C-alpha positions in Angstrom: 105.0 73.2 102.8 108.3 74.0 104.4 111.7 72.7 103.2 113.7 71.5 106.2 117.5 72.1 106.1 118.3 68.4 105.9 115.6 67.6 103.3 116.9 67.2 99.7 115.8 70.0 97.4 114.2 67.6 94.9 111.6 66.2 97.3 107.8 66.0 97.0 106.2 68.7 99.0 109.1 71.1 98.9 108.5 74.7 98.0 111.1 75.7 95.3 111.7 78.2 92.6 111.2 77.3 88.9 113.4 79.2 86.5 112.2 79.9 83.0 113.5 82.0 80.2 111.7 85.3 81.0 110.3 84.6 84.5 110.7 82.6 87.7 108.0 81.4 90.0 107.6 79.7 93.3 106.1 76.2 93.2 105.5 73.1 95.2 106.9 69.8 93.9 104.0 67.3 93.6 105.8 64.4 91.7 109.3 63.6 90.6 110.2 61.4 87.6 114.0 60.8 87.9 114.1 58.5 84.9 112.6 61.3 82.7 114.5 64.0 84.5 111.3 66.0 85.2 109.1 67.1 88.1 105.4 68.1 88.3 105.0 71.3 90.2 102.0 73.4 91.4 102.7 77.1 91.1 102.0 79.1 94.2 101.1 82.7 95.0 103.6 84.7 97.0 101.0 85.4 99.8 103.1 85.3 102.8 103.0 81.8 104.2 105.8 80.6 101.9 103.5 80.9 99.0 99.9 79.7 99.3 98.2 77.5 96.7 95.5 78.9 94.5 92.6 80.6 96.3 89.4 78.7 96.7 87.4 78.4 93.5 90.5 79.0 91.3 92.3 76.2 89.4 95.8 75.4 90.5 98.5 76.2 87.9 100.4 73.0 87.3 103.3 72.1 84.9 105.9 69.5 84.2 109.4 71.0 84.3 113.0 69.8 83.9 114.8 69.1 87.1 117.5 71.6 86.0 115.0 74.4 86.2 114.4 73.9 89.9 116.3 76.1 92.4 116.1 76.5 96.2 114.4 79.5 97.6 116.5 82.3 99.1 117.3 81.8 102.8 115.5 85.0 103.8 112.2 83.8 102.2 111.5 81.4 105.0 109.4 82.4 108.0 112.5 82.2 110.2 114.5 84.2 107.7 111.9 87.0 107.6 111.8 87.0 111.4 115.5 87.2 111.5 115.5 90.3 109.3 113.0 91.9 111.7 115.0 90.9 114.8 118.3 92.1 113.5 117.0 95.5 112.4 115.1 97.1 115.2 115.2 100.5 113.4 112.1 100.8 111.2 113.7 102.3 108.1 116.9 100.1 108.4 114.6 97.1 108.4 112.7 98.4 105.4 116.0 99.0 103.5 117.1 95.4 104.1 113.7 94.1 103.0 114.0 96.3 99.8 117.4 94.7 99.0 115.9 91.3 99.5 113.1 92.3 97.1 115.7 93.4 94.6 117.4 90.0 94.8 114.0 88.4 93.9 113.5 90.9 91.1 116.9 90.0 89.6 115.9 86.4 89.7 112.8 87.5 87.6 110.4 86.2 90.2 108.3 89.3 89.8 105.3 88.0 91.7 107.3 87.2 94.9 109.3 90.4 94.6 106.1 92.5 94.3 104.8 90.8 97.4 108.1 91.5 99.2 108.0 95.2 98.3 104.3 95.2 99.2 105.2 94.3 102.8 107.3 97.5 103.0 104.4 99.5 101.5 102.1 98.0 104.2 104.6 99.0 106.9 104.7 102.6 105.5 100.9 102.8 105.4 100.4 101.4 108.9 102.8 103.9 110.6 100.9 105.9 113.2 100.1 109.5 112.0 100.9 112.3 114.3 100.5 116.1 114.2 102.5 117.9 111.5 103.1 114.6 109.7 103.2 115.1 105.9 100.8 113.0 103.9 99.4 112.9 100.3 95.7 112.8 99.6 94.0 112.0 96.2 92.0 115.0 95.1 90.6 115.8 91.6 92.6 112.9 90.1 96.0 113.8 91.5 97.8 113.5 94.8 98.1 116.6 96.9 100.5 117.3 99.8 99.0 118.1 103.2 99.9 118.1 106.8 98.1 116.5 109.7 96.7 119.3 111.8 95.3 117.1 114.5 94.5 113.4 115.1 90.8 112.7 115.8 91.1 109.0 116.4 93.2 106.0 115.2 91.2 106.1 111.9 90.5 109.8 111.4 92.7 113.0 111.1 92.2 116.6 110.3 94.3 118.0 107.5 95.6 121.4 106.3 96.9 122.0 102.8 97.7 124.9 100.5 95.2 125.9 97.9 96.3 128.7 95.6 98.4 130.2 98.4 95.8 129.9 101.0 95.6 127.5 103.9 92.6 125.1 103.6 91.4 122.6 106.2 89.8 119.2 105.7 88.2 117.5 108.6 87.6 113.8 109.6 89.7 112.3 106.8 90.2 108.6 106.8 93.8 107.7 107.6 93.4 104.7 105.2 93.0 107.1 102.3 96.3 108.9 102.9 99.8 108.1 101.8 102.3 109.1 104.5 105.3 111.0 103.2 108.6 110.2 104.9 110.5 113.3 103.9 113.7 112.2 105.5 113.6 108.8 103.7 112.2 109.8 100.3 114.8 107.8 98.3 113.8 104.6 100.0 110.1 105.3 99.8 110.0 106.2 96.1 112.3 103.2 95.2 110.0 100.7 96.9 106.9 101.9 95.0 108.9 102.2 91.7 110.3 98.7 92.1 106.9 97.2 92.8 105.5 99.0 89.8 108.2 97.4 87.6 107.2 94.0 88.9 103.5 94.7 88.1 104.5 95.9 84.6 106.5 92.7 84.0 103.4 90.7 85.1 101.2 92.7 82.7 99.3 94.2 85.7 99.3 97.6 84.1 96.6 99.2 86.3 98.4 98.3 89.5 101.7 99.5 88.0 100.1 102.8 87.1 98.8 103.3 90.6 102.2 102.8 92.1 103.8 105.1 89.6 101.2 107.8 90.4 102.4 107.5 94.0 106.0 107.9 92.9 105.2 111.0 90.8 103.3 112.4 93.8 106.2 111.8 96.2 108.8 113.3 93.8 106.5 116.2 93.3 106.7 117.0 97.0 110.4 117.5 97.1 110.4 121.2 96.3 107.6 121.9 98.8 108.9 119.9 101.8 111.0 122.1 104.1 113.7 119.6 104.8 113.8 116.6 102.3 116.4 113.9 102.6 119.9 114.8 101.3 120.1 114.0 97.6 116.3 113.9 97.1 116.1 117.2 95.2 118.9 116.0 92.8 117.2 112.7 92.2 113.7 114.2 91.8 114.0 115.3 88.2 115.3 112.0 86.9 112.9 110.1 89.1 109.9 112.0 87.7 111.1 111.4 84.1 111.3 107.7 84.7 108.0 107.4 86.5 106.1 109.4 83.8 107.8 107.2 81.1 106.9 104.0 82.8 103.4 105.1 83.6 103.0 106.1 79.9 103.9 102.5 78.9 101.4 101.0 81.3 98.7 103.4 80.0 99.5 102.4 76.4 99.2 98.8 77.5 95.6 99.6 78.6 94.8 101.5 75.4 94.7 104.9 77.2 96.4 106.8 74.4 95.7 110.4 75.5 96.9 109.7 79.1 100.0 107.9 77.8 100.7 110.9 75.5 100.4 113.3 78.5 103.0 111.2 80.4 105.3 111.4 77.4 105.0 115.2 77.4 105.7 115.4 81.1 108.7 113.1 80.8 110.1 115.2 77.9 109.7 118.3 80.0 112.0 116.9 82.7 115.1 117.1 80.4 115.8 113.3 80.5 119.2 111.8 80.0 120.0 110.7 76.3 119.3 107.0 76.9 116.0 107.7 78.6 115.1 110.3 76.0 115.5 107.6 73.2 113.1 105.3 75.1 110.6 108.1 75.6 110.7 109.0 71.9 110.1 105.3 71.0 107.1 105.3 73.3 105.8 108.4 71.6 106.0 106.5 68.3 104.4 103.4 69.7 101.5 105.5 71.0 100.9 106.9 67.5 101.1 103.5 65.9 98.7 102.1 68.4 96.2 105.0 67.9 96.2 104.3 64.1 95.8 100.6 64.6 92.9 101.2 67.0 91.3 103.6 64.5 91.5 101.1 61.7 90.1 98.3 63.9 87.2 100.5 64.9 86.4 101.4 61.3 86.5 97.7 60.4 84.2 96.9 63.3 81.8 99.6 62.3 81.6 98.3 58.7 80.9 94.8 60.0 78.2 96.1 62.3 76.6 98.0 59.4 76.6 94.9 57.2 75.0 92.9 60.0 72.4 95.6 60.5 71.6 95.8 56.8 71.3 92.1 56.5 69.0 92.0 59.6 66.8 94.8 58.2 66.5 93.1 54.8 65.2 89.9 56.4 62.5 91.8 58.3 58.9 91.8 57.1 57.3 95.1 56.2 55.1 95.2 59.3 58.2 94.9 61.6 60.0 97.7 59.8 57.0 99.9 60.0 56.8 99.3 63.7 60.4 100.1 64.2 60.2 103.3 62.1 57.3 104.5 64.3 58.8 103.7 67.6 59.5 106.7 69.9 61.4 107.2 73.1 60.0 105.6 76.2 
């Protein structure tokens, strides 16, 4: 549903933003009770067409909210607003910069879902750029992103790569372009900030795995700075702080998934980057949180083991002798 310019904000069918204490979400108004000062809304995804309703098979998320919580969408969020952004910024990276600032506006409104979608449109544009010879890319190998160059283009979908391995030039043929992250060495500050901002959105939505993936990309991009021959001005100066922040945030997302050892490795990497005092305090707090979580997990596992042992003892005591004899004599299949 599309809100026309002359349509009052509080109208059934309008797509609006609902503001809450810690988060904001896009929603469609389904009913208005002016006497009660409330409206029924159906929350929407941020999937492009001004926020689609729930996908087929999923329940729609509905709620009754106060009329004071309802705000208009930003002008740039409409189809015409998005097209206007494209039309007024013919330069690819200038357009991406404007889209990033719009995403930042949505982030500040705490509409993390819509902001993540907005940043995602920029990521999609990055990923869909045509690869050419000598273009820098990153490839996931052995659990980390490695920097490589396009040696030749085989087709629209396949490229041949060359990368350094222990000081030697190594080749890799017929690599899927979809598996590569293009590196825009002259726009690294923009590229890293888009992935970082989307990761922050995912973290606020408790999408820790998605956040960790974006942060891994950020770490890979910053790690390229000292290898690239001509990175963007200011990139080398920003790389150290950027790496510290990315490792710290990835450590938090890994802790949120119970990946204690990996979270601790991120803390170590963040500490090694000589972080600023404020960030250092946060990193040390994360280090303490990891230790507390590890101890809590260990206690929970011990308690669970005791419960299982009690259950097993009770089950064995209730078995007849023939069944126990059969179990004792059972061998591997």
